[in-house]
Each structure stands twice: as C-alpha cells, then as structure tokens.
C-alpha positions as CSV (number, residue, x, y, z in Angstrom):
1,M,110.2,140.5,85.3
2,S,111.0,143.1,88.0
3,E,114.3,144.8,88.1
4,L,117.1,142.5,89.1
5,P,120.2,143.2,91.3
6,K,123.3,144.6,89.7
7,G,125.5,142.1,88.1
8,W,122.5,139.9,87.0
9,K,121.5,139.5,83.4
10,I,118.4,138.2,81.7
11,I,118.8,135.7,78.9
12,R,116.5,133.2,77.2
13,L,116.5,129.7,78.6
14,R,117.2,128.4,75.2
15,D,120.6,130.2,75.3
16,E,121.6,128.6,78.6
17,A,120.2,125.1,78.6
18,T,120.7,122.1,76.4
19,S,118.3,119.1,76.4
20,I,118.0,115.5,75.0
21,K,115.0,113.5,75.1
22,G,115.1,109.9,76.4
23,K,114.1,106.8,74.5
24,K,112.9,103.4,75.4
25,P,115.8,100.8,75.2
26,K,115.5,97.0,75.6
27,I,114.5,96.5,79.2
28,L,115.9,93.8,81.4
29,E,114.3,93.0,84.8
30,L,117.6,91.8,86.2
31,D,120.1,93.7,88.3
32,L,123.3,95.6,87.9
33,A,125.3,92.7,86.9
34,D,127.1,92.5,83.4
35,G,127.4,96.3,83.2
36,L,123.7,97.1,83.2
37,V,122.4,100.4,84.6
38,P,119.0,101.4,86.1
39,Y,116.3,102.3,83.6
40,I,114.6,105.5,84.7
41,D,110.9,105.5,83.7
42,I,108.2,107.6,85.4
43,K,107.8,105.4,88.4
44,A,111.6,105.4,89.0
45,F,111.8,109.1,88.5
46,E,108.8,110.1,90.9
47,K,109.3,107.5,93.5
48,G,112.9,106.4,93.4
49,I,111.8,102.7,92.8
50,L,114.4,101.0,90.6
51,T,113.1,97.6,89.2
52,K,114.3,97.7,85.5
53,Y,117.8,97.8,84.0
54,A,119.3,98.3,80.5
55,S,122.7,98.6,78.7
56,P,124.2,102.1,79.1
57,D,124.8,102.0,75.3
58,A,121.1,101.4,74.6
59,G,119.8,104.8,75.3
60,V,120.3,108.4,76.7
61,N,122.3,108.3,79.9
62,A,121.8,110.6,82.9
63,D,123.9,111.3,86.0
64,E,123.1,112.6,89.5
65,I,123.9,116.2,88.5
66,D,121.6,116.3,85.5
67,T,118.1,117.7,85.7
68,L,115.3,115.5,84.5
69,M,111.9,116.9,83.4
70,V,108.8,114.9,82.5
71,W,108.0,115.8,78.8
72,D,104.8,113.8,78.1
73,G,101.7,113.2,80.4
74,A,99.6,114.9,82.9
75,R,102.6,116.0,84.9
76,S,104.5,117.5,82.0
77,G,107.1,120.0,83.2
78,L,107.7,118.2,86.5
79,V,111.4,118.6,87.5
80,G,113.5,116.1,89.5
81,N,117.1,115.5,90.4
82,G,119.1,113.3,88.0
83,V,119.5,109.5,88.7
84,H,122.4,107.5,87.3
85,G,121.0,105.4,84.4
86,V,119.2,105.3,81.1
87,I,116.1,107.6,80.9
88,G,112.9,106.7,79.3
89,S,111.0,108.3,76.4
90,T,108.9,110.5,78.6
91,L,111.7,112.2,80.3
92,V,114.2,114.8,79.0
93,K,117.8,115.5,80.4
94,I,118.6,119.2,80.8
95,K,122.1,120.6,81.3
96,P,123.3,124.2,81.8
97,K,125.9,125.9,79.7
98,F,126.9,128.7,82.1
99,S,125.2,128.1,85.3
100,H,125.6,126.0,88.4
101,H,123.6,122.8,87.6
102,S,121.4,123.2,90.9
103,Y,120.8,126.8,90.0
104,L,119.2,125.7,86.7
105,H,117.4,122.8,88.4
106,Y,115.7,125.1,91.0
107,F,114.9,127.7,88.4
108,L,113.0,125.0,86.4
109,R,111.2,123.8,89.6
110,S,110.1,127.4,90.0
111,K,108.3,127.3,86.5
112,Y,106.5,124.0,86.9
113,S,103.0,125.5,87.2
114,Y,103.6,127.6,84.1
115,V,105.0,124.9,82.0
116,N,102.3,122.4,83.0
117,S,99.5,124.8,82.3
118,N,100.8,125.8,78.9
119,T,101.3,122.3,77.3
120,K,100.4,121.3,73.7
121,G,98.7,118.3,72.3
122,T,95.1,117.2,71.9
123,G,95.4,113.9,73.6
124,I,98.4,113.3,75.8
125,P,99.7,116.7,76.9
126,H,103.4,117.5,76.1
127,V,105.7,120.2,77.3
128,D,105.6,123.1,74.7
129,P,109.1,123.8,73.7
130,A,108.2,127.5,72.4
131,K,106.8,128.1,76.0
132,L,109.7,126.5,77.8
133,W,112.8,127.7,75.9
134,E,111.6,131.3,75.6
135,L,111.3,131.8,79.4
136,D,113.3,134.7,80.9
137,Y,116.3,133.2,82.7
138,P,117.8,135.4,85.4
139,L,121.5,134.6,85.3
140,A,123.2,135.7,88.5
141,P,126.9,135.9,89.1
142,I,128.3,132.4,89.6
143,N,129.5,132.9,93.1
144,E,125.9,134.3,94.0
145,Q,124.4,131.2,92.3
146,I,126.4,129.0,94.6
147,R,125.2,131.1,97.6
148,I,121.6,130.8,96.4
149,V,121.8,127.0,95.8
150,N,123.3,126.6,99.4
151,K,120.5,128.6,100.9
152,L,117.8,126.8,98.9
153,D,119.3,123.4,99.8
154,S,119.1,124.3,103.5
155,I,115.6,126.0,103.5
156,L,113.9,123.4,101.2
157,A,115.4,120.5,103.2
158,R,113.5,121.7,106.2
159,V,110.5,122.3,104.1
160,N,110.7,118.6,102.8
161,K,111.0,117.4,106.5
162,A,107.8,119.1,107.3
163,Q,106.1,117.8,104.2
164,A,107.2,114.4,105.0
165,R,105.5,114.6,108.5
166,L,102.3,116.2,107.0
167,D,102.2,113.3,104.4
168,K,101.7,110.8,107.2
169,I,98.5,112.4,108.4
170,P,96.1,111.0,105.8
171,A,97.2,107.4,106.6
172,I,96.9,108.0,110.3
173,L,93.3,109.6,109.9
174,K,92.3,106.6,107.7
175,R,93.5,104.1,110.3
176,F,91.7,106.1,113.0
177,R,88.4,106.0,111.3
178,Q,88.7,102.3,110.5
179,S,89.5,101.7,114.2
180,V,86.5,103.7,115.3
181,L,84.3,101.6,113.0
182,A,85.8,98.4,114.3
183,A,85.2,99.5,118.0
184,A,81.7,100.6,117.0
185,T,80.6,97.2,115.6
186,S,82.3,95.0,118.4
187,G,80.6,97.1,121.2
188,E,83.8,98.5,122.5
189,L,82.9,102.0,121.5
190,T,79.8,101.9,123.8
191,K,81.0,99.7,126.5
192,E,80.8,102.3,129.4
193,W,77.5,103.6,128.0
194,R,76.1,100.1,128.1
195,N,76.7,99.6,131.8
196,N,74.1,102.1,132.6
197,Q,71.4,100.8,130.3
198,D,68.5,98.4,130.4
199,Y,69.1,95.6,128.1
200,N,66.7,94.2,125.4
201,Q,67.9,91.1,123.4
202,V,67.7,91.6,119.6
203,I,65.1,89.2,118.2
204,I,64.5,88.6,114.5
205,N,62.5,86.1,112.6
206,N,64.8,83.3,111.5
207,L,65.0,82.8,107.9
208,D,66.1,79.7,106.0
209,D,69.9,79.5,105.7
210,E,71.0,80.5,102.1
211,N,73.8,78.6,100.1
212,D,77.1,79.8,101.6
213,S,79.5,78.1,99.3
214,Y,82.2,80.7,100.0
215,N,81.9,80.2,103.8
216,V,81.4,84.0,104.1
217,W,79.2,83.7,107.3
218,S,82.1,82.1,109.3
219,K,84.8,84.5,107.8
220,S,82.8,87.6,108.9
221,K,81.6,86.3,112.2
222,N,85.1,86.7,113.7
223,K,84.7,88.8,116.7
224,K,83.1,88.5,120.2
225,I,80.0,90.7,120.6
226,P,78.4,91.8,123.8
227,E,75.5,90.1,125.5
228,G,72.2,91.2,123.9
229,W,73.7,91.7,120.5
230,L,73.1,89.3,117.6
231,Y,74.9,88.3,114.4
232,C,72.6,88.5,111.3
233,K,73.3,87.7,107.8
234,L,73.0,90.8,105.7
235,Y,69.9,89.5,103.8
236,Q,68.0,89.1,107.2
237,L,68.4,92.9,107.8
238,G,66.1,94.2,105.2
239,K,64.8,94.1,101.5
240,I,67.7,93.8,99.0
241,Q,67.1,95.3,95.5
242,G,69.2,95.7,92.4
243,G,69.2,98.1,89.5
244,G,69.0,98.5,85.8
245,T,69.5,100.9,83.0
246,P,66.7,102.3,80.8
247,S,67.4,102.3,77.1
248,K,69.9,105.1,76.3
249,S,68.2,105.3,72.7
250,K,64.9,106.7,74.1
251,D,65.2,110.4,75.2
252,E,61.8,110.2,77.1
253,Y,63.6,107.9,79.7
254,W,66.4,110.4,80.5
255,N,66.9,113.8,82.1
256,G,64.0,113.4,84.6
257,E,63.6,114.1,88.3
258,I,64.8,110.8,89.6
259,P,68.5,110.3,90.4
260,W,70.1,107.4,88.7
261,V,73.0,106.4,90.9
262,T,76.1,104.5,89.6
263,P,79.4,103.7,91.1
264,K,80.7,107.1,89.8
265,D,78.3,108.8,92.2
266,M,79.4,106.7,95.3
267,K,82.1,109.2,96.5
268,I,80.2,110.5,99.6
269,D,78.2,108.9,102.4
270,F,74.9,110.6,101.8
271,I,73.6,111.0,98.3
272,A,70.7,113.1,97.1
273,N,71.8,113.7,93.5
274,S,73.5,112.0,90.7
275,K,75.3,112.8,87.4
276,L,72.5,111.3,85.4
277,T,68.7,111.3,86.1
278,V,65.8,109.3,84.6
279,T,62.1,109.8,84.3
280,S,59.3,107.7,85.8
281,K,58.5,106.3,82.4
282,G,62.2,105.2,82.2
283,V,61.9,103.4,85.5
284,D,58.5,101.8,84.7
285,E,59.5,100.5,81.3
286,S,62.9,99.0,82.4
287,S,64.5,96.8,85.0
288,A,65.3,99.8,87.1
289,K,63.5,100.1,90.5
290,L,62.6,102.9,92.8
291,I,64.7,102.7,96.0
292,K,63.1,104.1,99.2
293,D,65.0,107.0,100.8
294,G,67.1,105.9,103.8
295,S,68.4,102.8,102.1
296,V,72.0,101.7,102.0
297,M,73.5,101.4,98.6
298,F,76.7,99.5,97.8
299,V,78.7,98.6,94.7
300,V,78.8,95.0,93.6
301,R,80.5,95.2,90.1
302,G,83.4,97.2,88.9
303,M,87.2,97.6,89.2
304,I,86.9,99.9,92.2
305,L,86.2,96.7,94.3
306,A,89.9,95.8,93.8
307,H,90.7,98.3,96.5
308,S,87.5,99.7,97.9
309,F,84.0,99.0,98.8
310,P,81.8,102.2,98.2
311,V,78.7,102.5,100.5
312,A,76.3,105.4,100.8
313,I,72.8,106.2,102.1
314,N,70.2,107.8,99.7
315,E,68.6,110.9,101.2
316,K,65.8,110.7,98.6
317,V,64.1,108.1,96.4
318,V,66.4,107.1,93.8
319,T,67.2,104.4,91.2
320,V,70.5,102.5,90.6
321,N,72.2,100.9,87.7
322,Q,73.0,97.2,87.5
323,D,76.4,97.5,89.2
324,M,74.7,98.4,92.6
325,K,72.6,96.9,95.2
326,C,70.4,98.5,97.9
327,I,69.1,97.2,101.1
328,T,66.1,99.0,102.8
329,P,66.6,98.1,106.5
330,S,64.0,96.6,108.6
331,D,62.6,98.3,111.6
332,F,65.2,96.8,114.0
333,V,68.1,98.3,112.1
334,D,69.3,102.0,111.8
335,S,70.4,103.0,108.4
336,K,73.4,104.9,109.6
337,Y,74.5,102.0,111.8
338,L,74.3,99.6,108.9
339,L,76.3,102.1,106.8
340,F,79.0,102.0,109.4
341,S,78.9,98.3,109.8
342,L,79.4,97.8,106.0
343,K,82.2,100.3,105.9
344,S,84.0,98.5,108.8
345,L,84.0,95.3,106.6
346,K,85.6,96.9,103.5
347,D,88.6,94.6,103.6
348,L,86.4,91.6,103.7
349,F,84.3,92.8,100.7
350,V,87.4,93.6,98.7
351,E,88.8,90.1,99.4
352,L,85.5,88.5,98.4
353,A,85.4,90.4,95.1
354,S,89.0,89.5,94.3
355,S,88.4,85.8,94.8
356,S,85.3,85.7,92.5
357,T,86.8,86.6,89.1
358,H,90.0,87.4,87.3
359,G,88.3,90.0,85.1
360,T,85.9,92.8,86.3
361,K,85.6,92.5,90.0
362,R,82.2,91.4,91.3
363,L,80.4,90.4,94.4
364,E,78.2,87.6,93.9
365,S,74.8,87.6,95.8
366,K,75.7,84.5,97.7
367,M,78.7,86.4,98.9
368,Y,77.3,89.7,100.1
369,R,74.0,88.2,101.4
370,N,75.8,85.9,103.7
371,V,78.1,88.5,105.3
372,A,77.7,88.5,109.2
373,I,76.6,91.9,110.7
374,S,76.6,92.5,114.4
375,I,73.3,94.1,115.5
376,P,72.9,95.7,118.9
377,P,69.6,96.8,120.3
378,M,68.1,99.9,118.7
379,N,69.0,102.4,121.4
380,E,72.5,101.3,121.3
381,Q,72.7,101.6,117.5
382,I,71.6,105.1,118.0
383,E,74.2,105.8,120.5
384,I,77.0,104.2,118.4
385,V,75.9,106.4,115.5
386,K,76.1,109.4,117.7
387,Q,79.5,108.6,118.9
388,V,81.0,107.6,115.5
389,E,79.7,110.9,113.9
390,S,81.3,112.8,116.8
391,L,84.7,111.1,116.3
392,F,84.5,111.5,112.6
393,M,83.7,115.1,112.9
394,M,86.9,115.5,115.0
395,A,88.8,113.6,112.3
396,D,87.3,115.8,109.6
397,T,88.4,119.0,111.4
398,L,91.9,117.6,111.7
399,E,91.8,116.8,108.0
400,K,90.9,120.3,107.1
401,K,93.8,121.6,109.1
402,Y,96.1,119.2,107.4
403,L,95.0,120.3,103.9
404,G,95.3,124.0,105.0
405,A,98.9,123.3,106.3
406,K,99.8,121.4,103.2
407,S,98.5,124.2,100.9
408,R,100.5,126.9,102.9
409,L,103.6,124.6,102.7
410,D,103.1,124.4,98.9
411,R,102.9,128.1,98.6
412,L,106.0,128.6,100.9
413,T,108.0,126.5,98.4
414,S,106.9,128.5,95.5
415,S,107.5,131.9,97.3
416,I,111.0,130.9,98.4
417,L,111.9,129.9,94.8
418,A,110.4,133.1,93.5
419,K,112.5,135.2,96.0
420,A,115.7,133.3,95.0
421,F,115.2,134.2,91.3
422,R,114.5,137.9,92.1
423,G,117.8,138.2,93.9
424,E,116.2,138.5,97.2
425,L,117.2,135.3,99.1
426,V,120.9,136.0,99.7
427,P,122.8,139.3,99.8
428,Q,124.9,140.4,96.8
429,N,128.6,140.8,96.8
430,G,130.1,143.6,94.7
431,K,133.3,141.6,94.1
432,D,131.4,138.8,92.4
433,E,132.0,138.6,88.6
434,P,128.9,139.9,86.9
435,A,127.0,137.6,84.8
436,E,127.7,139.8,81.6
437,E,131.5,139.2,82.1
438,L,130.9,135.5,82.7
439,L,129.1,135.2,79.3
440,K,131.8,137.2,77.5
441,R,134.5,135.0,79.0
442,I,132.7,131.7,78.2
443,K,132.0,132.8,74.6
444,A,135.7,133.9,74.1
445,E,136.8,130.5,75.4
446,S,134.4,128.5,73.2
447,P,136.4,128.8,69.9
448,K,139.7,127.7,71.9
449,V,137.8,124.6,73.3
450,K,136.7,123.6,69.8
451,R,140.1,124.0,68.4
452,N,141.5,121.8,71.2
453,K,138.9,119.2,70.5
454,K,139.9,119.1,66.8
C-alpha cells in the first residue's frame, strides 16, 4: 500500500473487526406478530424482499448499522448494509472495534473483487478467512473517517441514482425489440411502404387441417392483417424435421465436421457452429437428420421454455438433438421473416409449453404445428426483414453504449473507494486525533470496561 497521510495507521483487519456467522433458525412465513423479526437470507439481503420471519432468540441478530457479508456461494465477499432481523447461514455479521461502522463497511466494499477472486472450497466457494482477515486496514483518525463516510454517502448516492437509470435500459430495449416484431408481423411496420406497391395475394396449397385439441389456431390468429396477407399454420410453411442423438459410446460418431445443435447452442440468431459435432456415419446410423442451411430451428423441450423460446437460423448444414425441431421454409416464405415471426410469438410458445406438463417443459407437435403465422407477399417479407434489421441494429448500438456506460460507472465506484482509503478523498485536519492515539486510548480503556462489566 502506498504511503498514507500523517495520522493514519495500518493495522490488520483481524485486529479491527469482529464477526459472527449466521445460522438457519426455524422459519415461519408469517409476519411481525408475536415478537417475530425478519429472516435475512440471500434473497432478502440482495433484493430487500422480506417474506420469512423467525424468533429473535433463534439465531444471530443484526441491526441496520451492522455490515453483512455473503460468506458462501458465487458472490462470496459481497457486502451490504445491515438489516434488522436474524441472518441466515450464508451471511456473516461484521462489526468494527475502533472505526466508524460505515468506514469499515465501505472498506470491505472496496475489497469485494479481491475477496471474491480468492475464495476457497472445491465445490461451493467460501470466503477464505486467511485472505480476508490479513488485509491491510488503513485506519484514519476518527474525525476524518466521519468526513470520508459523509463524502462517500453523498457521491455514491448520485452514482446509485445514475446506476438505477441505466438499469432500466435493458428492459426498455427488450420491449422495443418486441414492439418492432409485433409491428412487423401485423403489417404496421410496412404500412407506408405498402401504399406504393403492387399487390399479389399470398396463395398456398390448402392442406388437411390437423388435430388442434389445444385450440392453438384461434389463440394465435388474434390480430388483423392487411389485405393480401394470409394466416397459415406453421406446418404449412415448410418441411418440419426433428433430431436425434448418435450413440455416445461410439467414438466414430463424434468430433466430426457436422454441427450437432442443442438448446445450449441456441443463444444467437444465426448458428454455424456448435459445442459438439458429429460425423456423417453418426448421422447415417442414428435418428439424427441433416438439416438444410437456411432452416429455422427452435427448442421444443427443456426448462428454458418456462421463460423463453429460443429460435435461430442455421447458416450451414447441421443436425440437431431430440429437444429441437427445424422447419425448412417453402419458396414463398423468407427464412429471416419466419425467424422474426416466431420470435414475436415468444409469449404464446411459453404459455403453450407451460400448459402441456408439470415436469420438463415441452411443446407437443399438435401445439407448434397449429400456430398461426401471418404471411405477406414475398417482396413485403423482404422489406420487413430489411426494416427490422435496421431497427435492431439501432437497438444494438444503444445496448453497446449502455454496457460501456455501465462499465465506466462500475469502475468509477471502485476508483472513488480506492481514493477514500488512500486518504485522497477529503482534506486532512492537523487537529484530528491520530489513529495511533485512538488505538492507545481504546486499549487503555479496555481493562476498565472489563472491570466495570464484572
């Protein structure tokens, strides 16, 4: 640590702080009646959501001035303000001996990255006490500590407000993209463009109606479409194929040249590679099938369907596993337009998957095959794709700016805290009692306190 201002003193954190780990008491999902207090688990600690209560005699109590630290888990070392209640077994209450309680709190916040990256444990990570308690602790004069705390309170309050405003942007961009897709598949996006175009009615060969026991057709055919457009069931728009898994016990089936796409790969809109690959022999001797490039792939089984509906286009010939389906569009359907159409119906597919089973989420064939897709003439499909891509590119640019601003704001907080504990945030006052004298005085008073307690 660099040289500190006059009157400061470096001590070990173990000489300054005391700690006590929480435990899990008997939990009651009631309220504050009958003398109960909030039970502070990770959810309550991080989000301030209090839903559980316990007797104050059943565990380790904390107050608002205490500092709480996550001791176990991926966010070990994360520091938060104290909350009145009983703390859970993954949290530790930390109190200062000499310092202002907020001064110690801010110091521990400044060391989160170090503590979190130096955990111990082969399974669940835990704070390493040897790393934490051996930290150099820059003890400032008590009056300067108070000035530092007041300054940090003021600056970080403004930083937190800026952070709160930034945190709203991802949700806004998500709603914007969904609004664009809704406008695209209802004809609103190309309304002006359509006024200057010759119109060709979409015509397809009528196929026999399939069993629609879930009434999916009427559920999804729920918006008015322009003249010349046509509602079609998904199965009418191309060839639908499933997938399979070559035997994992045969090495000659794996590590080939053909991507084997699974739901884990479905994180981007256009896929040319996958985590696992198979050989031609693996495809030929299993239920897996080659899927023509330019097809639209979608997930039909997995817990991801509880909240999302992954869709993507394959940019080269692939095969997929049994949790996926693919549709190779007919000549009157553009692949990208179909991709955007399926994305616009995400909420419907999530609802259909949730209503099919109480275990692993699944889209049955009689569900997804009967979903209504609005199909405009081909020239309008191409124009829609062009306009959607342009608007999405604008959203992507804004998202990059958001991520850059968020990163700078995160670094700003770290920089401010670092300055505070180098003695650079507030001016020094030569009249302040030096930290050395504070330590001597407290140590001299300690025996008196013990005698008085006796």
